[in-house]
PLY file of the C-alpha trace (Angstrom):
ply
format ascii 1.0
element vertex 83
property float x
property float y
property float z
element edge 82
property int vertex1
property int vertex2
end_header
106.11 132.30 109.92
103.23 131.51 112.80
99.66 130.87 111.80
96.40 132.34 113.25
93.44 130.91 113.79
90.33 132.19 113.50
86.55 130.85 115.07
83.28 131.84 114.01
80.09 131.46 115.42
77.32 130.76 113.44
73.48 131.21 114.49
71.62 129.50 111.58
67.88 129.58 111.37
66.05 125.84 111.36
66.70 125.90 107.13
70.28 126.58 107.08
70.47 124.17 109.85
69.10 121.35 108.17
71.09 122.54 104.73
74.42 122.23 106.83
72.84 118.93 108.85
72.47 117.70 105.43
75.95 118.41 104.01
77.68 117.16 107.35
75.63 113.43 106.34
76.60 113.95 102.95
80.74 114.16 103.72
79.89 111.18 106.26
78.33 109.20 103.78
80.76 109.67 101.14
83.65 109.37 103.53
82.70 106.27 104.15
81.77 105.01 100.56
85.94 105.52 99.92
87.25 104.03 102.88
84.98 100.98 102.33
85.76 100.90 98.36
89.48 101.00 99.35
89.21 98.46 102.15
87.35 95.95 99.90
89.65 96.31 96.95
92.32 95.65 98.95
91.11 92.64 100.54
89.75 91.70 97.31
92.26 91.94 95.07
95.89 93.48 97.24
94.99 96.53 94.84
95.89 99.99 95.95
93.17 102.68 95.28
93.70 106.28 94.03
92.17 109.44 94.32
90.66 108.95 90.54
89.94 105.56 90.94
87.40 107.10 94.07
85.82 109.73 91.32
84.06 106.90 89.97
82.33 106.40 93.47
81.36 110.45 93.06
79.91 109.92 89.91
77.85 107.30 91.43
77.25 108.89 94.56
75.94 111.69 92.47
73.52 110.09 91.03
71.93 108.64 94.21
72.17 111.45 96.70
71.81 114.60 93.96
73.42 117.37 93.01
76.74 117.31 95.33
79.14 119.76 95.30
82.97 118.77 93.24
84.43 120.42 95.99
82.99 118.79 98.86
84.26 115.73 96.88
87.41 117.21 96.12
88.06 117.70 100.29
86.34 114.78 101.94
88.31 112.66 98.78
91.76 114.00 99.61
90.79 112.87 103.40
90.27 109.88 102.25
93.97 109.64 101.36
95.01 108.82 104.99
93.14 106.05 105.41
0 1
1 2
2 3
3 4
4 5
5 6
6 7
7 8
8 9
9 10
10 11
11 12
12 13
13 14
14 15
15 16
16 17
17 18
18 19
19 20
20 21
21 22
22 23
23 24
24 25
25 26
26 27
27 28
28 29
29 30
30 31
31 32
32 33
33 34
34 35
35 36
36 37
37 38
38 39
39 40
40 41
41 42
42 43
43 44
44 45
45 46
46 47
47 48
48 49
49 50
50 51
51 52
52 53
53 54
54 55
55 56
56 57
57 58
58 59
59 60
60 61
61 62
62 63
63 64
64 65
65 66
66 67
67 68
68 69
69 70
70 71
71 72
72 73
73 74
74 75
75 76
76 77
77 78
78 79
79 80
80 81
81 82
């Protein structure tokens, strides 16, 4: 079965653009934190980090950055598993 792709063009106003930029920045920060956590644990303890270990980072990230969507964390951390 062939997969179809649809592309949507966004024309956000300034406020929406700022929110999209902030969300993207938070995703990048969270992804980099997950990768750094995995690298540190491997170099220091030769321990492989699971998704559940990364969830501890989410609580710290949420306290530091404010409200963050759990769905966003799930997607970002699942992409980090490939690292």
